[in-house]
Every structure is written in structure tokens, then in C-alpha cells.
KOLGUFI-378172 format. One record per residue (C-alpha): residue number from 1; residue in one letter; x, y, z. Coordinates in steps of 0.25 Angstrom, whole numbers. Layout:
REM residues N
i = NUM aa = A xx = X yy = Y zz = Z
...
END
This chain:
REM residues 115
i = 1 aa = M xx = 111 yy = -120 zz = -98
i = 2 aa = S xx = 108 yy = -113 zz = -111
i = 3 aa = I xx = 105 yy = -98 zz = -112
i = 4 aa = Q xx = 90 yy = -101 zz = -116
i = 5 aa = A xx = 88 yy = -110 zz = -103
i = 6 aa = Y xx = 94 yy = -99 zz = -95
i = 7 aa = Q xx = 85 yy = -89 zz = -101
i = 8 aa = R xx = 73 yy = -98 zz = -99
i = 9 aa = A xx = 76 yy = -100 zz = -84
i = 10 aa = A xx = 79 yy = -85 zz = -82
i = 11 aa = T xx = 65 yy = -82 zz = -89
i = 12 aa = Q xx = 58 yy = -92 zz = -80
i = 13 aa = A xx = 63 yy = -86 zz = -68
i = 14 aa = E xx = 58 yy = -72 zz = -71
i = 15 aa = S xx = 45 yy = -67 zz = -67
i = 16 aa = P xx = 35 yy = -61 zz = -78
i = 17 aa = R xx = 38 yy = -47 zz = -73
i = 18 aa = E xx = 53 yy = -50 zz = -74
i = 19 aa = L xx = 51 yy = -55 zz = -88
i = 20 aa = E xx = 43 yy = -43 zz = -92
i = 21 aa = Y xx = 54 yy = -34 zz = -87
i = 22 aa = R xx = 65 yy = -41 zz = -95
i = 23 aa = A xx = 56 yy = -41 zz = -107
i = 24 aa = F xx = 54 yy = -26 zz = -106
i = 25 aa = G xx = 69 yy = -24 zz = -103
i = 26 aa = R xx = 73 yy = -31 zz = -116
i = 27 aa = V xx = 63 yy = -24 zz = -125
i = 28 aa = T xx = 66 yy = -10 zz = -118
i = 29 aa = A xx = 81 yy = -12 zz = -121
i = 30 aa = G xx = 78 yy = -15 zz = -135
i = 31 aa = L xx = 69 yy = -2 zz = -136
i = 32 aa = V xx = 80 yy = 6 zz = -129
i = 33 aa = H xx = 91 yy = 0 zz = -138
i = 34 aa = A xx = 82 yy = 4 zz = -150
i = 35 aa = A xx = 80 yy = 18 zz = -145
i = 36 aa = E xx = 95 yy = 20 zz = -142
i = 37 aa = Q xx = 99 yy = 15 zz = -156
i = 38 aa = K xx = 88 yy = 23 zz = -163
i = 39 aa = M xx = 84 yy = 10 zz = -170
i = 40 aa = S xx = 74 yy = 10 zz = -181
i = 41 aa = G xx = 68 yy = 0 zz = -190
i = 42 aa = G xx = 69 yy = -15 zz = -187
i = 43 aa = A xx = 78 yy = -13 zz = -175
i = 44 aa = L xx = 68 yy = -4 zz = -168
i = 45 aa = A xx = 56 yy = -12 zz = -172
i = 46 aa = E xx = 62 yy = -24 zz = -165
i = 47 aa = A xx = 64 yy = -17 zz = -152
i = 48 aa = L xx = 50 yy = -11 zz = -153
i = 49 aa = D xx = 44 yy = -25 zz = -157
i = 50 aa = A xx = 50 yy = -32 zz = -145
i = 51 aa = N xx = 44 yy = -21 zz = -136
i = 52 aa = R xx = 30 yy = -22 zz = -143
i = 53 aa = R xx = 31 yy = -37 zz = -141
i = 54 aa = L xx = 33 yy = -36 zz = -126
i = 55 aa = W xx = 22 yy = -26 zz = -124
i = 56 aa = R xx = 13 yy = -35 zz = -133
i = 57 aa = V xx = 16 yy = -47 zz = -124
i = 58 aa = L xx = 13 yy = -39 zz = -112
i = 59 aa = A xx = 0 yy = -34 zz = -118
i = 60 aa = S xx = -4 yy = -48 zz = -121
i = 61 aa = D xx = -1 yy = -53 zz = -107
i = 62 aa = C xx = -9 yy = -41 zz = -101
i = 63 aa = G xx = -21 yy = -45 zz = -110
i = 64 aa = A xx = -21 yy = -59 zz = -105
i = 65 aa = P xx = -33 yy = -62 zz = -95
i = 66 aa = E xx = -23 yy = -69 zz = -85
i = 67 aa = N xx = -14 yy = -57 zz = -84
i = 68 aa = Q xx = -14 yy = -53 zz = -69
i = 69 aa = L xx = -10 yy = -38 zz = -71
i = 70 aa = P xx = -21 yy = -29 zz = -67
i = 71 aa = P xx = -30 yy = -25 zz = -79
i = 72 aa = P xx = -26 yy = -11 zz = -79
i = 73 aa = L xx = -11 yy = -14 zz = -80
i = 74 aa = R xx = -14 yy = -24 zz = -91
i = 75 aa = A xx = -21 yy = -14 zz = -99
i = 76 aa = Q xx = -10 yy = -4 zz = -97
i = 77 aa = I xx = 1 yy = -14 zz = -102
i = 78 aa = I xx = -8 yy = -17 zz = -114
i = 79 aa = S xx = -10 yy = -2 zz = -117
i = 80 aa = L xx = 5 yy = 0 zz = -116
i = 81 aa = A xx = 8 yy = -12 zz = -125
i = 82 aa = N xx = -1 yy = -5 zz = -136
i = 83 aa = W xx = 6 yy = 8 zz = -134
i = 84 aa = V xx = 20 yy = 1 zz = -135
i = 85 aa = A xx = 15 yy = -5 zz = -148
i = 86 aa = K xx = 10 yy = 8 zz = -154
i = 87 aa = H xx = 22 yy = 16 zz = -150
i = 88 aa = S xx = 32 yy = 5 zz = -155
i = 89 aa = G xx = 25 yy = 7 zz = -169
i = 90 aa = D xx = 27 yy = 22 zz = -167
i = 91 aa = V xx = 41 yy = 20 zz = -164
i = 92 aa = L xx = 43 yy = 12 zz = -177
i = 93 aa = R xx = 35 yy = 20 zz = -187
i = 94 aa = E xx = 36 yy = 34 zz = -182
i = 95 aa = G xx = 49 yy = 34 zz = -174
i = 96 aa = A xx = 42 yy = 37 zz = -161
i = 97 aa = D xx = 50 yy = 37 zz = -148
i = 98 aa = I xx = 54 yy = 23 zz = -143
i = 99 aa = E xx = 56 yy = 28 zz = -129
i = 100 aa = P xx = 42 yy = 27 zz = -124
i = 101 aa = L xx = 43 yy = 12 zz = -127
i = 102 aa = I xx = 55 yy = 11 zz = -118
i = 103 aa = D xx = 49 yy = 19 zz = -107
i = 104 aa = I xx = 37 yy = 11 zz = -106
i = 105 aa = N xx = 45 yy = -2 zz = -106
i = 106 aa = R xx = 54 yy = 4 zz = -95
i = 107 aa = A xx = 42 yy = 8 zz = -87
i = 108 aa = M xx = 37 yy = -7 zz = -88
i = 109 aa = M xx = 50 yy = -12 zz = -84
i = 110 aa = E xx = 50 yy = -3 zz = -71
i = 111 aa = G xx = 36 yy = -8 zz = -68
i = 112 aa = L xx = 40 yy = -23 zz = -70
i = 113 aa = A xx = 53 yy = -20 zz = -61
i = 114 aa = A xx = 45 yy = -15 zz = -50
i = 115 aa = R xx = 42 yy = -25 zz = -39
END
């Protein structure tokens, strides 16, 4: 069995919540690495962009009429996604602290891990 087939099978066995948790884990690890290594320029931009893309996907999903989350929660996630986009730009352009992005992702992971 190829590694791609194994990865597809593993992905299909995960719930949406588990997929989201894993996605947050991956992008948060990138942000932590960027902070620890005091990255700048393109390397920092890549970590921030991966995080922004994840939040953009979540916001898009929350904007879909078929989304089953309660409307107030959907609105909060969209608002957080907008804040993440703005703060990510501030990190790149103005040297703002990356830690709030890490903190918000970890809070999301805690919520996703709760059963």
C-alpha cells in the first residue's frame, strides 16, 4: 500500500472535528516554530499564510447556509478569522507579536478536543 493510499484511508476515518484539530495542530506548530526561530520575511510569511488559509476555510464554511453550527458561534468564528487575517498582516508589516495567533489556535484546539 502506498503512503498516499494510507493517508487517504486515515483521513477518511477521521471525523470533521478530528480533521480540524489536526489542521490546527499543523499550522500552530508552524507558528510556534516561526516564533522560536524568530523568523522573518518569506519563512514567516509562509507560516502566517498557512494559518490564514485555515481560518479562511473555516470562515467560508461558517458562511454556508447548510452549516449546522449555531449562528452565534458561526459569527464568532468568522469574526476571529477576520481578526487573524488583520493581525497576521500586522505581524508581517509591523512586527506585531505572533503569540496571540498561537494562543487563539490553541484555544480552538482545546475546544475541538473537548468531547
